[in-house]
N, CA, C and O atoms as CSV, one atom per row, in Angstrom:
chain,resi,resn,atom,element,x,y,z
A,1,MET,N,N,27.450,-73.535,44.599
A,1,MET,CA,C,27.156,-72.132,44.536
A,1,MET,C,C,27.582,-71.623,43.158
A,1,MET,O,O,28.691,-71.875,42.687
A,2,THR,N,N,26.653,-70.896,42.534
A,2,THR,CA,C,26.919,-70.368,41.204
A,2,THR,C,C,27.030,-68.850,41.293
A,2,THR,O,O,26.232,-68.187,41.956
A,3,ILE,N,N,28.007,-68.334,40.630
A,3,ILE,CA,C,28.192,-66.880,40.611
A,3,ILE,C,C,27.986,-66.408,39.169
A,3,ILE,O,O,28.616,-66.889,38.227
A,4,GLU,N,N,27.064,-65.435,39.044
A,4,GLU,CA,C,26.817,-64.871,37.715
A,4,GLU,C,C,27.679,-63.645,37.551
A,4,GLU,O,O,27.822,-62.832,38.464
A,5,MET,N,N,28.245,-63.530,36.378
A,5,MET,CA,C,29.079,-62.374,36.106
A,5,MET,C,C,28.409,-61.549,35.004
A,5,MET,O,O,27.946,-62.080,33.994
A,6,THR,N,N,28.376,-60.309,35.219
A,6,THR,CA,C,27.807,-59.389,34.235
A,6,THR,C,C,28.947,-58.588,33.638
A,6,THR,O,O,29.818,-58.081,34.346
A,7,ALA,N,N,28.919,-58.487,32.334
A,7,ALA,CA,C,29.979,-57.740,31.664
A,7,ALA,C,C,29.695,-56.248,31.799
A,7,ALA,O,O,28.610,-55.771,31.468
A,8,VAL,N,N,30.659,-55.551,32.276
A,8,VAL,CA,C,30.562,-54.100,32.388
A,8,VAL,C,C,31.241,-53.523,31.161
A,8,VAL,O,O,32.405,-53.818,30.891
A,9,PRO,N,N,30.489,-52.673,30.392
A,9,PRO,CA,C,31.115,-52.142,29.182
A,9,PRO,C,C,32.315,-51.279,29.525
A,9,PRO,O,O,32.282,-50.443,30.428
A,10,ARG,N,N,33.337,-51.508,28.795
A,10,ARG,CA,C,34.528,-50.699,28.975
A,10,ARG,C,C,34.328,-49.393,28.204
A,10,ARG,O,O,33.599,-49.369,27.213
A,11,PRO,N,N,34.956,-48.329,28.640
A,11,PRO,CA,C,34.795,-47.041,27.964
A,11,PRO,C,C,35.135,-47.105,26.484
A,11,PRO,O,O,34.533,-46.380,25.693
A,12,ASP,N,N,36.058,-47.929,26.094
A,12,ASP,CA,C,36.439,-47.972,24.688
A,12,ASP,C,C,35.424,-48.750,23.843
A,12,ASP,O,O,35.530,-48.732,22.617
A,13,ASP,N,N,34.426,-49.445,24.461
A,13,ASP,CA,C,33.375,-50.124,23.700
A,13,ASP,C,C,32.522,-49.120,22.924
A,13,ASP,O,O,32.122,-49.395,21.793
A,14,HIS,N,N,32.240,-47.954,23.522
A,14,HIS,CA,C,31.445,-46.919,22.837
A,14,HIS,C,C,32.174,-46.414,21.607
A,14,HIS,O,O,31.566,-46.189,20.560
A,15,ALA,N,N,33.461,-46.239,21.736
A,15,ALA,CA,C,34.260,-45.793,20.592
A,15,ALA,C,C,34.248,-46.852,19.505
A,15,ALA,O,O,34.188,-46.530,18.318
A,16,ALA,N,N,34.307,-48.127,19.912
A,16,ALA,CA,C,34.288,-49.203,18.920
A,16,ALA,C,C,32.934,-49.240,18.210
A,16,ALA,O,O,32.869,-49.431,16.996
A,17,ARG,N,N,31.846,-49.053,18.979
A,17,ARG,CA,C,30.517,-49.049,18.373
A,17,ARG,C,C,30.371,-47.868,17.392
A,17,ARG,O,O,29.793,-48.015,16.315
A,18,ARG,N,N,30.894,-46.719,17.777
A,18,ARG,CA,C,30.837,-45.547,16.918
A,18,ARG,C,C,31.640,-45.775,15.639
A,18,ARG,O,O,31.236,-45.350,14.557
A,19,ALA,N,N,32.758,-46.436,15.774
A,19,ALA,CA,C,33.599,-46.727,14.613
A,19,ALA,C,C,32.885,-47.675,13.661
A,19,ALA,O,O,33.037,-47.563,12.445
A,20,ARG,N,N,32.101,-48.616,14.208
A,20,ARG,CA,C,31.343,-49.543,13.360
A,20,ARG,C,C,30.219,-48.832,12.615
A,20,ARG,O,O,29.780,-49.304,11.567
A,21,LEU,N,N,29.749,-47.703,13.144
A,21,LEU,CA,C,28.686,-46.939,12.497
A,21,LEU,C,C,29.124,-46.487,11.106
A,21,LEU,O,O,28.315,-46.464,10.179
A,22,GLY,N,N,30.340,-46.146,10.965
A,22,GLY,CA,C,30.887,-45.781,9.667
A,22,GLY,C,C,30.512,-44.376,9.243
A,22,GLY,O,O,29.674,-43.717,9.860
A,23,ALA,N,N,31.152,-43.937,8.178
A,23,ALA,CA,C,30.937,-42.583,7.662
A,23,ALA,C,C,29.504,-42.401,7.163
A,23,ALA,O,O,28.909,-41.344,7.371
A,24,GLY,N,N,28.949,-43.410,6.513
A,24,GLY,CA,C,27.573,-43.317,5.997
A,24,GLY,C,C,26.561,-43.127,7.104
A,24,GLY,O,O,25.611,-42.358,6.954
A,25,GLY,N,N,26.754,-43.822,8.220
A,25,GLY,CA,C,25.846,-43.685,9.355
A,25,GLY,C,C,25.931,-42.304,9.984
A,25,GLY,O,O,24.915,-41.718,10.358
A,26,VAL,N,N,27.145,-41.791,10.095
A,26,VAL,CA,C,27.336,-40.450,10.653
A,26,VAL,C,C,26.679,-39.410,9.755
A,26,VAL,O,O,26.037,-38.481,10.247
A,27,ILE,N,N,26.834,-39.559,8.453
A,27,ILE,CA,C,26.217,-38.624,7.505
A,27,ILE,C,C,24.693,-38.704,7.602
A,27,ILE,O,O,24.013,-37.678,7.572
A,28,ALA,N,N,24.157,-39.923,7.719
A,28,ALA,CA,C,22.701,-40.093,7.838
A,28,ALA,C,C,22.173,-39.421,9.099
A,28,ALA,O,O,21.123,-38.779,9.069
A,29,ILE,N,N,22.888,-39.564,10.194
A,29,ILE,CA,C,22.474,-38.921,11.447
A,29,ILE,C,C,22.543,-37.406,11.311
A,29,ILE,O,O,21.633,-36.703,11.751
A,30,ALA,N,N,23.609,-36.899,10.707
A,30,ALA,CA,C,23.752,-35.452,10.515
A,30,ALA,C,C,22.619,-34.906,9.640
A,30,ALA,O,O,22.076,-33.839,9.923
A,31,ILE,N,N,22.267,-35.627,8.593
A,31,ILE,CA,C,21.173,-35.195,7.724
A,31,ILE,C,C,19.853,-35.201,8.486
A,31,ILE,O,O,19.051,-34.279,8.338
A,32,ALA,N,N,19.621,-36.218,9.290
A,32,ALA,CA,C,18.390,-36.296,10.086
A,32,ALA,C,C,18.299,-35.133,11.061
A,32,ALA,O,O,17.232,-34.543,11.232
A,33,ILE,N,N,19.417,-34.802,11.700
A,33,ILE,CA,C,19.426,-33.674,12.635
A,33,ILE,C,C,19.141,-32.372,11.898
A,33,ILE,O,O,18.333,-31.566,12.359
A,34,LEU,N,N,19.795,-32.157,10.763
A,34,LEU,CA,C,19.568,-30.933,9.985
A,34,LEU,C,C,18.125,-30.835,9.491
A,34,LEU,O,O,17.538,-29.753,9.499
A,35,LEU,N,N,17.561,-31.945,9.067
A,35,LEU,CA,C,16.173,-31.958,8.617
A,35,LEU,C,C,15.231,-31.590,9.754
A,35,LEU,O,O,14.310,-30.795,9.565
A,36,ASN,N,N,15.450,-32.156,10.921
A,36,ASN,CA,C,14.615,-31.829,12.075
A,36,ASN,C,C,14.746,-30.364,12.463
A,36,ASN,O,O,13.747,-29.712,12.767
A,37,LEU,N,N,15.965,-29.840,12.457
A,37,LEU,CA,C,16.159,-28.423,12.767
A,37,LEU,C,C,15.469,-27.533,11.735
A,37,LEU,O,O,14.849,-26.532,12.093
A,38,SER,N,N,15.575,-27.896,10.452
A,38,SER,CA,C,14.930,-27.120,9.396
A,38,SER,C,C,13.419,-27.103,9.569
A,38,SER,O,O,12.780,-26.060,9.426
A,39,LEU,N,N,12.856,-28.253,9.875
A,39,LEU,CA,C,11.404,-28.323,10.100
A,39,LEU,C,C,10.994,-27.474,11.297
A,39,LEU,O,O,9.986,-26.769,11.244
A,40,ALA,N,N,11.769,-27.538,12.372
A,40,ALA,CA,C,11.458,-26.756,13.568
A,40,ALA,C,C,11.511,-25.261,13.264
A,40,ALA,O,O,10.618,-24.513,13.661
A,41,VAL,N,N,12.557,-24.826,12.559
A,41,VAL,CA,C,12.687,-23.411,12.198
A,41,VAL,C,C,11.527,-23.005,11.280
A,41,VAL,O,O,10.963,-21.922,11.438
A,42,GLY,N,N,11.171,-23.869,10.324
A,42,GLY,CA,C,10.054,-23.577,9.423
A,42,GLY,C,C,8.740,-23.419,10.162
A,42,GLY,O,O,7.972,-22.502,9.872
A,43,PHE,N,N,8.474,-24.296,11.107
A,43,PHE,CA,C,7.236,-24.198,11.881
A,43,PHE,C,C,7.210,-22.947,12.747
A,43,PHE,O,O,6.169,-22.302,12.875
A,44,VAL,N,N,8.342,-22.600,13.342
A,44,VAL,CA,C,8.408,-21.375,14.140
A,44,VAL,C,C,8.161,-20.166,13.256
A,44,VAL,O,O,7.422,-19.259,13.638
A,45,TRP,N,N,8.777,-20.141,12.069
A,45,TRP,CA,C,8.571,-19.011,11.153
A,45,TRP,C,C,7.096,-18.914,10.753
A,45,TRP,O,O,6.517,-17.827,10.757
A,46,MET,N,N,6.494,-20.049,10.410
A,46,MET,CA,C,5.079,-20.042,10.021
A,46,MET,C,C,4.192,-19.575,11.171
A,46,MET,O,O,3.230,-18.841,10.946
A,47,ALA,N,N,4.499,-19.986,12.388
A,47,ALA,CA,C,3.694,-19.601,13.547
A,47,ALA,C,C,3.803,-18.114,13.833
A,47,ALA,O,O,2.857,-17.512,14.340
A,48,THR,N,N,4.945,-17.512,13.516
A,48,THR,CA,C,5.121,-16.080,13.771
A,48,THR,C,C,4.764,-15.222,12.565
A,48,THR,O,O,4.775,-13.995,12.660
A,49,ASN,N,N,4.449,-15.843,11.434
A,49,ASN,CA,C,4.093,-15.109,10.213
A,49,ASN,C,C,2.803,-15.660,9.604
A,49,ASN,O,O,2.731,-15.912,8.401
A,50,VAL,N,N,1.804,-15.840,10.437
A,50,VAL,CA,C,0.546,-16.455,10.002
A,50,VAL,C,C,-0.101,-15.645,8.875
A,50,VAL,O,O,-0.581,-16.220,7.898
A,51,GLN,N,N,-0.116,-14.321,9.005
A,51,GLN,CA,C,-0.756,-13.493,7.977
A,51,GLN,C,C,-0.016,-13.599,6.651
A,51,GLN,O,O,-0.643,-13.650,5.593
A,52,ARG,N,N,1.294,-13.631,6.701
A,52,ARG,CA,C,2.084,-13.740,5.470
A,52,ARG,C,C,1.796,-15.065,4.767
A,52,ARG,O,O,1.678,-15.107,3.542
A,53,VAL,N,N,1.684,-16.140,5.537
A,53,VAL,CA,C,1.381,-17.451,4.965
A,53,VAL,C,C,-0.015,-17.433,4.353
A,53,VAL,O,O,-0.213,-17.926,3.242
A,54,ALA,N,N,-0.987,-16.864,5.073
A,54,ALA,CA,C,-2.353,-16.777,4.550
A,54,ALA,C,C,-2.390,-15.934,3.275
A,54,ALA,O,O,-3.069,-16.286,2.311
A,55,ASP,N,N,-1.653,-14.812,3.276
A,55,ASP,CA,C,-1.591,-13.962,2.081
A,55,ASP,C,C,-0.980,-14.706,0.900
A,55,ASP,O,O,-1.426,-14.545,-0.237
A,56,GLN,N,N,0.039,-15.519,1.167
A,56,GLN,CA,C,0.670,-16.262,0.074
A,56,GLN,C,C,-0.319,-17.219,-0.568
A,56,GLN,O,O,-0.373,-17.325,-1.793
A,57,PHE,N,N,-1.104,-17.921,0.250
A,57,PHE,CA,C,-2.108,-18.824,-0.307
A,57,PHE,C,C,-3.167,-18.046,-1.088
A,57,PHE,O,O,-3.638,-18.507,-2.128
A,58,THR,N,N,-3.541,-16.867,-0.587
A,58,THR,CA,C,-4.517,-16.028,-1.291
A,58,THR,C,C,-3.978,-15.604,-2.652
A,58,THR,O,O,-4.692,-15.668,-3.653
A,59,VAL,N,N,-2.727,-15.172,-2.692
A,59,VAL,CA,C,-2.119,-14.734,-3.957
A,59,VAL,C,C,-2.038,-15.898,-4.944
A,59,VAL,O,O,-2.295,-15.721,-6.134
A,60,TRP,N,N,-1.684,-17.077,-4.457
A,60,TRP,CA,C,-1.614,-18.247,-5.344
A,60,TRP,C,C,-2.973,-18.570,-5.952
A,60,TRP,O,O,-3.045,-19.034,-7.090
A,61,GLN,N,N,-4.049,-18.331,-5.211
A,61,GLN,CA,C,-5.390,-18.684,-5.682
A,61,GLN,C,C,-6.075,-17.552,-6.434
A,61,GLN,O,O,-7.086,-17.780,-7.099
A,62,PHE,N,N,-5.543,-16.333,-6.341
A,62,PHE,CA,C,-6.180,-15.168,-6.958
A,62,PHE,C,C,-5.749,-15.037,-8.418
A,62,PHE,O,O,-4.558,-15.019,-8.729
A,63,THR,N,N,-6.727,-14.948,-9.294
A,63,THR,CA,C,-6.452,-14.674,-10.700
A,63,THR,C,C,-6.913,-13.253,-10.971
A,63,THR,O,O,-8.110,-12.970,-11.008
A,64,ALA,N,N,-5.958,-12.372,-11.159
A,64,ALA,CA,C,-6.282,-10.959,-11.344
A,64,ALA,C,C,-6.865,-10.720,-12.726
A,64,ALA,O,O,-6.318,-11.189,-13.724
A,65,PRO,N,N,-7.976,-9.990,-12.788
A,65,PRO,CA,C,-8.501,-9.594,-14.093
A,65,PRO,C,C,-7.483,-8.688,-14.802
A,65,PRO,O,O,-6.609,-8.100,-14.164
A,66,ALA,N,N,-7.611,-8.589,-16.105
A,66,ALA,CA,C,-6.660,-7.790,-16.901
A,66,ALA,C,C,-6.582,-6.346,-16.409
A,66,ALA,O,O,-5.496,-5.768,-16.367
A,67,ALA,N,N,-7.715,-5.759,-16.037
A,67,ALA,CA,C,-7.719,-4.362,-15.569
A,67,ALA,C,C,-6.913,-4.219,-14.281
A,67,ALA,O,O,-6.187,-3.238,-14.116
A,68,ILE,N,N,-7.028,-5.171,-13.378
A,68,ILE,CA,C,-6.271,-5.131,-12.119
A,68,ILE,C,C,-4.781,-5.315,-12.405
A,68,ILE,O,O,-3.948,-4.631,-11.811
A,69,GLU,N,N,-4.447,-6.223,-13.299
A,69,GLU,CA,C,-3.043,-6.405,-13.707
A,69,GLU,C,C,-2.497,-5.094,-14.271
A,69,GLU,O,O,-1.365,-4.705,-13.985
A,70,SER,N,N,-3.318,-4.423,-15.073
A,70,SER,CA,C,-2.910,-3.154,-15.668
A,70,SER,C,C,-2.659,-2.100,-14.600
A,70,SER,O,O,-1.685,-1.351,-14.681
A,71,TYR,N,N,-3.533,-2.037,-13.599
A,71,TYR,CA,C,-3.338,-1.085,-12.498
A,71,TYR,C,C,-2.011,-1.343,-11.800
A,71,TYR,O,O,-1.255,-0.413,-11.520
A,72,ALA,N,N,-1.735,-2.604,-11.523
A,72,ALA,CA,C,-0.494,-2.957,-10.826
A,72,ALA,C,C,0.723,-2.576,-11.669
A,72,ALA,O,O,1.713,-2.066,-11.144
A,73,ASP,N,N,0.646,-2.822,-12.969
A,73,ASP,CA,C,1.756,-2.474,-13.859
A,73,ASP,C,C,1.944,-0.964,-13.929
A,73,ASP,O,O,3.063,-0.465,-13.804
A,74,ARG,N,N,0.853,-0.243,-14.128
A,74,ARG,CA,C,0.927,1.216,-14.285
A,74,ARG,C,C,1.311,1.916,-12.990
A,74,ARG,O,O,1.919,2.985,-13.021
A,75,ALA,N,N,0.966,1.329,-11.861
A,75,ALA,CA,C,1.318,1.935,-10.573
A,75,ALA,C,C,2.807,1.756,-10.262
A,75,ALA,O,O,3.350,2.458,-9.409
A,76,GLY,N,N,3.463,0.823,-10.946
A,76,GLY,CA,C,4.891,0.609,-10.725
A,76,GLY,C,C,5.200,-0.037,-9.387
A,76,GLY,O,O,6.211,0.276,-8.758
A,77,PHE,N,N,4.331,-0.938,-8.952
A,77,PHE,CA,C,4.553,-1.621,-7.680
A,77,PHE,C,C,5.874,-2.376,-7.676
A,77,PHE,O,O,6.314,-2.906,-8.695
A,78,SER,N,N,6.486,-2.409,-6.513
A,78,SER,CA,C,7.629,-3.304,-6.312
A,78,SER,C,C,7.056,-4.722,-6.205
A,78,SER,O,O,5.838,-4.901,-6.193
A,79,GLY,N,N,7.914,-5.705,-6.128
A,79,GLY,CA,C,7.446,-7.082,-5.963
A,79,GLY,C,C,6.598,-7.242,-4.709
A,79,GLY,O,O,5.563,-7.908,-4.729
A,80,GLU,N,N,7.044,-6.624,-3.615
A,80,GLU,CA,C,6.300,-6.697,-2.353
A,80,GLU,C,C,4.973,-5.950,-2.456
A,80,GLU,O,O,3.957,-6.422,-1.946
A,81,GLY,N,N,4.974,-4.787,-3.113
A,81,GLY,CA,C,3.735,-4.025,-3.290
A,81,GLY,C,C,2.725,-4.788,-4.120
A,81,GLY,O,O,1.536,-4.817,-3.802
A,82,ARG,N,N,3.204,-5.399,-5.178
A,82,ARG,CA,C,2.328,-6.214,-6.040
A,82,ARG,C,C,1.757,-7.393,-5.244
A,82,ARG,O,O,0.574,-7.712,-5.363
A,83,PHE,N,N,2.605,-8.039,-4.432
A,83,PHE,CA,C,2.156,-9.147,-3.591
A,83,PHE,C,C,1.033,-8.692,-2.648
A,83,PHE,O,O,-0.008,-9.344,-2.565
A,84,LEU,N,N,1.243,-7.584,-1.944
A,84,LEU,CA,C,0.246,-7.095,-0.993
A,84,LEU,C,C,-1.039,-6.653,-1.700
A,84,LEU,O,O,-2.138,-6.862,-1.186
A,85,PHE,N,N,-0.896,-6.045,-2.876
A,85,PHE,CA,C,-2.064,-5.627,-3.662
A,85,PHE,C,C,-2.896,-6.851,-4.047
A,85,PHE,O,O,-4.113,-6.854,-3.858
A,86,PHE,N,N,-2.265,-7.870,-4.575
A,86,PHE,CA,C,-2.995,-9.067,-4.995
A,86,PHE,C,C,-3.503,-9.871,-3.792
A,86,PHE,O,O,-4.522,-10.554,-3.899
A,87,ALA,N,N,-2.811,-9.799,-2.655
A,87,ALA,CA,C,-3.279,-10.494,-1.448
A,87,ALA,C,C,-4.601,-9.911,-0.966
A,87,ALA,O,O,-5.365,-10.587,-0.276
A,88,SER,N,N,-4.875,-8.651,-1.327
A,88,SER,CA,C,-6.136,-8.019,-0.936
A,88,SER,C,C,-7.238,-8.257,-1.962
A,88,SER,O,O,-8.327,-7.699,-1.832
A,89,GLN,N,N,-6.976,-9.067,-2.969
A,89,GLN,CA,C,-7.959,-9.432,-4.000
A,89,GLN,C,C,-8.758,-8.207,-4.477
A,89,GLN,O,O,-9.974,-8.151,-4.292
A,90,PRO,N,N,-8.085,-7.242,-5.082
A,90,PRO,CA,C,-8.761,-6.002,-5.469
A,90,PRO,C,C,-9.912,-6.233,-6.447
A,90,PRO,O,O,-9.879,-7.123,-7.297
A,91,VAL,N,N,-10.926,-5.389,-6.285
A,91,VAL,CA,C,-12.134,-5.461,-7.112
A,91,VAL,C,C,-12.402,-4.069,-7.672
A,91,VAL,O,O,-12.269,-3.070,-6.965
A,92,ILE,N,N,-12.776,-4.012,-8.936
A,92,ILE,CA,C,-13.202,-2.747,-9.533
A,92,ILE,C,C,-14.727,-2.726,-9.456
A,92,ILE,O,O,-15.401,-3.605,-9.994
A,93,ALA,N,N,-15.256,-1.711,-8.781
A,93,ALA,CA,C,-16.701,-1.631,-8.565
A,93,ALA,C,C,-17.282,-0.421,-9.301
A,93,ALA,O,O,-16.634,0.619,-9.415
A,94,VAL,N,N,-18.490,-0.571,-9.790
A,94,VAL,CA,C,-19.192,0.517,-10.483
A,94,VAL,C,C,-19.997,1.324,-9.472
A,94,VAL,O,O,-20.070,0.969,-8.295
A,95,ASP,N,N,-20.599,2.414,-9.942
A,95,ASP,CA,C,-21.252,3.424,-9.102
A,95,ASP,C,C,-21.989,2.905,-7.862
A,95,ASP,O,O,-21.520,3.088,-6.738
A,96,ALA,N,N,-23.127,2.265,-8.066
A,96,ALA,CA,C,-23.977,1.874,-6.932
A,96,ALA,C,C,-23.265,0.890,-6.012
A,96,ALA,O,O,-23.308,1.028,-4.789
A,97,GLU,N,N,-22.621,-0.086,-6.596
A,97,GLU,CA,C,-21.917,-1.084,-5.801
A,97,GLU,C,C,-20.807,-0.420,-4.981
A,97,GLU,O,O,-20.652,-0.699,-3.792
A,98,PHE,N,N,-20.041,0.458,-5.626
A,98,PHE,CA,C,-18.943,1.129,-4.938
A,98,PHE,C,C,-19.473,1.986,-3.790
A,98,PHE,O,O,-18.913,1.974,-2.694
A,99,ASN,N,N,-20.562,2.735,-4.043
A,99,ASN,CA,C,-21.131,3.598,-3.000
A,99,ASN,C,C,-21.638,2.786,-1.815
A,99,ASN,O,O,-21.536,3.239,-0.675
A,100,ASP,N,N,-22.177,1.612,-2.057
A,100,ASP,CA,C,-22.632,0.758,-0.960
A,100,ASP,C,C,-21.450,0.255,-0.137
A,100,ASP,O,O,-21.546,0.139,1.085
A,101,ILE,N,N,-20.355,-0.038,-0.794
A,101,ILE,CA,C,-19.192,-0.637,-0.112
A,101,ILE,C,C,-18.331,0.417,0.569
A,101,ILE,O,O,-17.942,0.252,1.725
A,102,CYS,N,N,-18.032,1.500,-0.143
A,102,CYS,CA,C,-17.066,2.492,0.341
A,102,CYS,C,C,-17.714,3.835,0.680
A,102,CYS,O,O,-17.072,4.876,0.544
A,103,ALA,N,N,-18.948,3.827,1.111
A,103,ALA,CA,C,-19.670,5.067,1.394
A,103,ALA,C,C,-18.958,5.885,2.475
A,103,ALA,O,O,-18.352,5.340,3.397
A,104,THR,N,N,-19.051,7.200,2.331
A,104,THR,CA,C,-18.506,8.122,3.327
A,104,THR,C,C,-19.541,9.203,3.600
A,104,THR,O,O,-20.386,9.498,2.755
A,105,ARG,N,N,-19.466,9.777,4.766
A,105,ARG,CA,C,-20.410,10.830,5.148
A,105,ARG,C,C,-19.789,12.223,4.954
A,105,ARG,O,O,-20.461,13.235,5.153
A,106,GLN,N,N,-18.526,12.271,4.574
A,106,GLN,CA,C,-17.864,13.559,4.399
A,106,GLN,C,C,-18.276,14.197,3.084
A,106,GLN,O,O,-18.347,13.541,2.045
A,107,GLU,N,N,-18.549,15.512,3.157
A,107,GLU,CA,C,-18.877,16.229,1.932
A,107,GLU,C,C,-17.594,16.721,1.279
A,107,GLU,O,O,-16.572,16.911,1.939
A,108,ASP,N,N,-17.669,16.922,-0.019
A,108,ASP,CA,C,-16.548,17.439,-0.810
A,108,ASP,C,C,-15.316,16.531,-0.749
A,108,ASP,O,O,-14.187,17.002,-0.886
A,109,VAL,N,N,-15.533,15.246,-0.546
A,109,VAL,CA,C,-14.436,14.295,-0.539
A,109,VAL,C,C,-14.753,13.239,-1.588
A,109,VAL,O,O,-15.801,12.595,-1.551
A,110,GLY,N,N,-13.837,13.079,-2.509
A,110,GLY,CA,C,-14.023,12.043,-3.526
A,110,GLY,C,C,-13.210,10.812,-3.167
A,110,GLY,O,O,-11.986,10.867,-3.051
A,111,ILE,N,N,-13.890,9.734,-2.999
A,111,ILE,CA,C,-13.217,8.498,-2.649
A,111,ILE,C,C,-13.180,7.613,-3.880
A,111,ILE,O,O,-14.210,7.342,-4.497
A,112,LEU,N,N,-11.992,7.170,-4.228
A,112,LEU,CA,C,-11.828,6.324,-5.406
A,112,LEU,C,C,-11.451,4.894,-5.038
A,112,LEU,O,O,-11.285,4.044,-5.913
A,113,GLY,N,N,-11.317,4.636,-3.749
A,113,GLY,CA,C,-10.995,3.287,-3.328
A,113,GLY,C,C,-11.040,3.175,-1.823
A,113,GLY,O,O,-10.952,4.170,-1.103
A,114,CYS,N,N,-11.178,1.951,-1.364
A,114,CYS,CA,C,-11.169,1.717,0.076
A,114,CYS,C,C,-10.699,0.295,0.351
A,114,CYS,O,O,-10.730,-0.578,-0.516
A,115,TYR,N,N,-10.269,0.100,1.578
A,115,TYR,CA,C,-9.873,-1.221,2.040
A,115,TYR,C,C,-10.766,-1.567,3.209
A,115,TYR,O,O,-10.874,-0.797,4.164
A,116,LEU,N,N,-11.413,-2.728,3.139
A,116,LEU,CA,C,-12.270,-3.163,4.234
A,116,LEU,C,C,-11.547,-4.264,5.012
A,116,LEU,O,O,-11.386,-5.376,4.512
A,117,PRO,N,N,-11.115,-3.954,6.233
A,117,PRO,CA,C,-10.371,-4.934,7.020
A,117,PRO,C,C,-11.151,-6.234,7.264
A,117,PRO,O,O,-10.558,-7.311,7.302
A,118,GLY,N,N,-12.458,-6.138,7.426
A,118,GLY,CA,C,-13.259,-7.340,7.653
A,118,GLY,C,C,-13.206,-8.296,6.474
A,118,GLY,O,O,-13.121,-9.511,6.647
A,119,ASP,N,N,-13.257,-7.731,5.267
A,119,ASP,CA,C,-13.182,-8.527,4.037
A,119,ASP,C,C,-11.742,-8.795,3.618
A,119,ASP,O,O,-11.458,-9.726,2.865
A,120,LYS,N,N,-10.837,-7.949,4.126
A,120,LYS,CA,C,-9.426,-7.974,3.705
A,120,LYS,C,C,-9.335,-7.801,2.190
A,120,LYS,O,O,-8.597,-8.508,1.503
A,121,ARG,N,N,-10.121,-6.823,1.688
A,121,ARG,CA,C,-10.165,-6.586,0.241
A,121,ARG,C,C,-10.063,-5.101,-0.057
A,121,ARG,O,O,-10.463,-4.254,0.742
A,122,ILE,N,N,-9.515,-4.808,-1.233
A,122,ILE,CA,C,-9.470,-3.445,-1.754
A,122,ILE,C,C,-10.567,-3.318,-2.801
A,122,ILE,O,O,-10.736,-4.185,-3.658
A,123,TYR,N,N,-11.307,-2.217,-2.712
A,123,TYR,CA,C,-12.335,-1.908,-3.711
A,123,TYR,C,C,-11.937,-0.609,-4.398
A,123,TYR,O,O,-11.626,0.381,-3.737
A,124,LEU,N,N,-11.947,-0.617,-5.714
A,124,LEU,CA,C,-11.561,0.546,-6.513
A,124,LEU,C,C,-12.752,1.018,-7.335
A,124,LEU,O,O,-13.486,0.212,-7.908
A,125,TYR,N,N,-12.930,2.317,-7.385
A,125,TYR,CA,C,-14.015,2.886,-8.189
A,125,TYR,C,C,-13.633,2.819,-9.664
A,125,TYR,O,O,-12.500,3.123,-10.039
A,126,ASP,N,N,-14.569,2.427,-10.475
A,126,ASP,CA,C,-14.337,2.320,-11.919
A,126,ASP,C,C,-14.480,3.697,-12.557
A,126,ASP,O,O,-15.580,4.117,-12.914
A,127,VAL,N,N,-13.360,4.387,-12.695
A,127,VAL,CA,C,-13.348,5.719,-13.317
A,127,VAL,C,C,-13.380,5.519,-14.828
A,127,VAL,O,O,-12.471,4.920,-15.403
A,128,THR,N,N,-14.439,6.028,-15.470
A,128,THR,CA,C,-14.586,5.821,-16.913
A,128,THR,C,C,-14.282,7.071,-17.733
A,128,THR,O,O,-14.193,6.989,-18.958
A,129,ASP,N,N,-14.124,8.201,-17.102
A,129,ASP,CA,C,-13.834,9.453,-17.805
A,129,ASP,C,C,-12.379,9.415,-18.296
A,129,ASP,O,O,-11.454,9.334,-17.488
A,130,VAL,N,N,-12.181,9.473,-19.607
A,130,VAL,CA,C,-10.833,9.373,-20.175
A,130,VAL,C,C,-9.929,10.536,-19.745
A,130,VAL,O,O,-8.704,10.413,-19.767
A,131,ARG,N,N,-10.529,11.652,-19.360
A,131,ARG,CA,C,-9.731,12.797,-18.900
A,131,ARG,C,C,-9.034,12.480,-17.581
A,131,ARG,O,O,-8.058,13.136,-17.217
A,132,LEU,N,N,-9.525,11.495,-16.879
A,132,LEU,CA,C,-8.958,11.122,-15.585
A,132,LEU,C,C,-8.092,9.862,-15.685
A,132,LEU,O,O,-7.871,9.167,-14.693
A,133,ASP,N,N,-7.610,9.582,-16.892
A,133,ASP,CA,C,-6.784,8.401,-17.105
A,133,ASP,C,C,-5.587,8.429,-16.156
A,133,ASP,O,O,-4.885,9.436,-16.062
A,134,GLY,N,N,-5.364,7.336,-15.467
A,134,GLY,CA,C,-4.245,7.227,-14.541
A,134,GLY,C,C,-4.627,7.496,-13.094
A,134,GLY,O,O,-3.840,7.217,-12.189
A,135,ILE,N,N,-5.811,8.029,-12.859
A,135,ILE,CA,C,-6.226,8.374,-11.492
A,135,ILE,C,C,-6.513,7.128,-10.660
A,135,ILE,O,O,-6.304,7.135,-9.447
A,136,GLU,N,N,-6.988,6.063,-11.296
A,136,GLU,CA,C,-7.327,4.847,-10.551
A,136,GLU,C,C,-6.077,4.232,-9.927
A,136,GLU,O,O,-6.134,3.716,-8.811
A,137,GLU,N,N,-4.972,4.280,-10.623
A,137,GLU,CA,C,-3.741,3.686,-10.092
A,137,GLU,C,C,-3.271,4.433,-8.847
A,137,GLU,O,O,-2.691,3.842,-7.937
A,138,VAL,N,N,-3.527,5.728,-8.821
A,138,VAL,CA,C,-3.110,6.527,-7.660
A,138,VAL,C,C,-3.898,6.085,-6.447
A,138,VAL,O,O,-3.708,6.624,-5.357
C-alpha cells in the first residue's frame, strides 16, 4: 500500500515568496497598479468630457487666419475664451455669404455674427467701414 503525501503550504511560505520578490518587484507592481489606475481615470475623464476632447482636436487642426487671430487678440480673450473661439473655427464672411448663413427676419436688427450649432461654427460679418473699427471683436 502506497500513501501519497501532499505538501500543504505553511502560512510563512507566502511571506518567504514575497521576500524573494524583492524591492524591485514590489516597485514594478506598484508602478503597474498606478499606470492602470491612471489609464482608468483618463478614460473616465475622456468619456465624461467628449466635447472638450473633440474641441481640443479641432483647435489643434485649426489654423486661424491673421484676421481671426487679430480679433482674438483685440477682444482680450482669456486662454479658455480663445480656446472656445478657435474650437468654433470662426469664419469671416462677406455680404451675400453672411446673409445666407446668418439671415434674420427681424427688422431694425443688425447682426454681425452668429453661431450655427449644426456646423459648430462662428460666422462673423466682414465690417469694412473704418468708422466701425473694433465692432467686429464685440
